[in-house]
Each structure stands twice: as C-alpha cells, then as structure tokens.
GULO-688172 format. One record per residue: x, y, z of N, C-alpha, C, O in turn. Coordinates in steps of 0.05 Angstrom, whole numbers, padded with zeros to 5 digits, always signed. Layout:
<atoms>
XYZXYZXYZXYZ...
</atoms>
This chain:
<atoms>
+00017-00024+00000+00000+00000+00000+00018+00025+00000+00039+00025+00013+00009+00045-00014+00023+00070-00015+00004+00091-00004-00019+00093-00013+00012+00107+00015-00003+00129+00024+00008+00154+00011+00030+00162+00018-00006+00166-00007+00003+00190-00021-00009+00214-00006-00033+00216-00004+00008+00232+00002-00001+00257+00014+00002+00279-00006+00025+00287-00012-00020+00288-00017-00019+00308-00038-00035+00332-00028-00060+00331-00026-00022+00354-00021-00036+00377-00010-00049+00369+00016-00036+00360+00035-00075+00373+00017-00091+00368+00042-00101+00339+00043-00112+00331+00064-00099+00325+00021-00112+00298+00020-00092+00276+00020-00071+00278+00008-00098+00255+00034-00082+00230+00034-00098+00209+00020-00121+00204+00026-00085+00196+00001-00098+00175-00014-00086+00148-00007-00062+00145-00007-00103+00128-00002-00093+00101+00004-00096+00085-00022-00118+00078-00030-00074+00080-00035-00074+00066-00061-00055+00042-00060-00035+00043-00046-00062+00021-00074-00045-00003-00075-00034-00006-00104-00049-00005-00123-00008-00010-00105+00006-00015-00130+00024-00039-00127+00030-00047-00104+00032-00050-00149+00052-00071-00148+00066-00072-00175+00056-00061-00195+00090-00084-00175+00105-00086-00200+00092-00107-00218+00079-00126-00208+00095-00105-00244+00084-00125-00262+00100-00150-00259+00125-00150-00256+00087-00173-00260+00101-00199-00259+00113-00204-00287+00106-00191-00307+00131-00223-00288+00144-00230-00313+00122-00240-00333+00123-00234-00356+00103-00256-00322+00081-00266-00339+00064-00243-00350+00057-00244-00374+00058-00223-00334+00043-00201-00343+00058-00185-00365+00046-00176-00384+00083-00181-00360+00099-00167-00380+00099-00180-00407+00096-00167-00428+00101-00207-00407+00100-00222-00432+00072-00220-00445+00069-00215-00469+00052-00224-00428+00024-00224-00438+00016-00197-00449+00002-00196-00469+00024-00176-00436+00015-00149-00443+00034-00135-00463+00028-00114-00474+00058-00146-00466+00078-00134-00483+00091-00109-00470+00103-00093-00484+00090-00107-00444+00102-00085-00429+00129-00094-00419+00132-00117-00409+00148-00076-00420+00174-00082-00408+00176-00071-00380+00192-00080-00364+00160-00051-00375+00162-00038-00349+00135-00025-00342+00116-00025-00357+00135-00014-00317+00111-00001-00307+00102-00015-00281+00112-00036-00274+00083-00002-00268+00072-00014-00244+00042-00015-00247+00030+00000-00262+00029-00033-00232+00001-00038-00235-00014-00028-00211-00007-00033-00188-00036-00013-00217-00054-00003-00196-00073-00026-00191-00087-00036-00209-00075-00035-00166-00093-00057-00159-00117-00048-00144-00134-00065-00137-00119-00023-00137-00143-00013-00125-00138+00003-00099-00115+00005-00091-00159+00013-00087-00156+00027-00061-00148+00006-00040-00155-00017-00042-00134+00016-00020-00126-00003+00001-00150-00012+00018-00172-00001+00015-00146-00031+00034-00167-00041+00051-00172-00021+00074-00192-00024+00089-00155-00001+00076-00158+00019+00098-00175+00043+00090-00180+00061+00106-00183+00045+00065-00198+00068+00057-00204+00068+00027-00191+00054+00012-00222+00084+00019-00230+00086-00009-00212+00107-00023-00201+00125-00010-00208+00103-00048-00194+00122-00064-00213+00142-00076-00236+00135-00083-00205+00167-00078-00221+00188-00090-00212+00193-00119-00216+00215-00130-00200+00173-00131-00191+00176-00159-00210+00160-00176-00225+00143-00167-00208+00164-00202-00223+00149-00221-00207+00128-00235-00215+00117-00256-00184+00121-00224-00166+00102-00236-00179+00074-00234-00188+00066-00213-00180+00061-00257-00191+00034-00258-00171+00013-00249-00147+00016-00253-00182-00008-00238-00165-00030-00229-00150-00041-00253-00160-00042-00275-00126-00049-00249-00107-00061-00269-00095-00040-00287-00082-00048-00307-00098-00014-00282-00085+00007-00297-00055+00004-00293-00046+00001-00271-00040+00005-00315-00011+00002-00314+00002+00029-00318+00000+00041-00339+00014+00039-00297+00026+00065-00297+00054+00063-00309+00071+00048-00299+00059+00079-00329+00085+00080-00342+00098+00107-00339+00122+00110-00344+00083+00127-00332+00094+00154-00328+00081+00168-00304+00057+00165-00299+00097+00184-00290+00087+00201-00269+00098+00229-00275+00122+00233-00276+00080+00248-00279+00088+00275-00287+00107+00275-00310+00128+00289-00310+00101+00260-00331+00117+00257-00355+00143+00243-00352+00160+00242-00370+00148+00232-00328+00173+00218-00322+00168+00188-00324+00149+00178-00310+00183+00173-00340+00179+00144-00342+00185+00130-00316+00204+00137-00302+00168+00111-00309+00172+00095-00285+00172+00066-00294+00152+00056-00306+00193+00051-00287+00195+00023-00294+00190+00004-00271+00183-00019-00275+00192+00015-00247+00189-00003-00223+00180+00014-00199+00177+00039-00202+00176+00001-00177+00166+00015-00153+00186+00036-00143+00178+00057-00133+00212+00030-00144+00232+00050-00135+00230+00076-00151+00231+00097-00139+00227+00074-00177+00225+00098-00194+00198+00112-00188+00197+00136-00189+00177+00096-00183+00151+00108-00176+00154+00124-00150+00145+00147-00149+00165+00113-00130+00169+00127-00104+00184+00153-00108+00177+00173-00097+00206+00151-00123+00222+00175-00128+00206+00196-00143+00208+00220-00137+00189+00188-00162+00174+00207-00179+00151+00220-00163+00145+00243-00169+00140+00207-00143+00118+00219-00128+00127+00233-00102+00111+00247-00089+00152+00229-00095+00162+00241-00070+00160+00271-00071+00169+00285-00090+00148+00282-00050+00146+00311-00046+00130+00326-00068+00135+00350-00072+00112+00312-00080+00095+00325-00101+00069+00333-00089+00058+00319-00072+00058+00355-00098+00032+00365-00089+00010+00356-00108-00014+00355-00101+00017+00348-00132-00002+00338-00151+00012+00318-00170+00037+00319-00173-00003+00301-00182+00008+00280-00200-00008+00278-00225-00032+00282-00226+00006+00272-00247-00007+00263-00271+00004+00235-00276+00028+00231-00281-00014+00215-00275-00006+00188-00280-00014+00180-00308-00038+00184-00316+00004+00170-00324-00001+00162-00351+00004+00132-00354+00022+00121-00341-00011+00119-00372-00007+00091-00376-00028+00078-00393-00042+00092-00408-00031+00052-00390-00050+00037-00407-00065+00016-00390-00056+00009-00368-00087+00008-00401-00102-00014-00389-00095-00040-00405-00084-00038-00427-00100-00063-00394-00093-00088-00407-00105-00091-00436-00093-00105-00453-00127-00077-00441-00139-00078-00468-00126-00059-00488-00134-00057-00511-00105-00044-00479-00091-00025-00496-00100+00003-00495-00088+00021-00508-00121+00009-00480-00132+00036-00477-00112+00053-00462-00103+00046-00440-00104+00076-00473-00086+00095-00460-00102+00115-00443-00124+00122-00451-00092+00123-00420-00106+00142-00403-00086+00158-00387-00063+00150-00382-00096+00181-00377-00081+00198-00359-00100+00205-00336-00124+00210-00340-00089+00206-00312-00105+00213-00289-00090+00235-00273-00065+00234-00269-00105+00255-00265-00093+00278-00250-00103+00276-00222-00127+00273-00216-00084+00277-00203-00090+00276-00175-00078+00300-00161-00054+00304-00163-00095+00316-00148-00084+00337-00132-00101+00343-00108-00095+00361-00092
</atoms>
C-alpha cells in the first residue's frame, strides 16, 4: 500500500510491479500496476483496477523504486499509462 499525501488529501492506493508473466502477456517491459484502493480506505480517484502506470508527471517509471522517487514531495500528480486492453489514459490527482 502506498499512502500518497498530496496537498490536504491523503490517498490510500495499492500498486505492485508487473510480474514476468504479465509483462509477456501485455507486451510491457516496465511499469507498475494499480490494484485498487487499500483495505484501509477508499480512493477518490477514477483510476480503474489493473491500470498500468508507465509515467508520473511525464517521467517514465519502470518499477516501484522509480515510482516512489517520482511521487516524492509532489503536491499533484499526472499518471499516464495503459489498461490491459490497450486503452491509454491519464489521471490527474491533486
């Protein structure tokens, strides 16, 4: 679980790295997967389950370490990526 503190709001979100099997199946070499709001609270985002984040604020993220670095000390985020069906999307969180 990741607790993102953005401005006045804290978001409880769960992410994980893509498995080797998922990378093969989806044709992704990198990115992290949004698996939903944590069990400790609801998310106030419109991010759909299984969204694969490949960019944070236009910065490529390949794994959780890069994701943590990209979101550190940010007041707002733009998450870019794709869904398993190939649909591209961007989400703004502030």
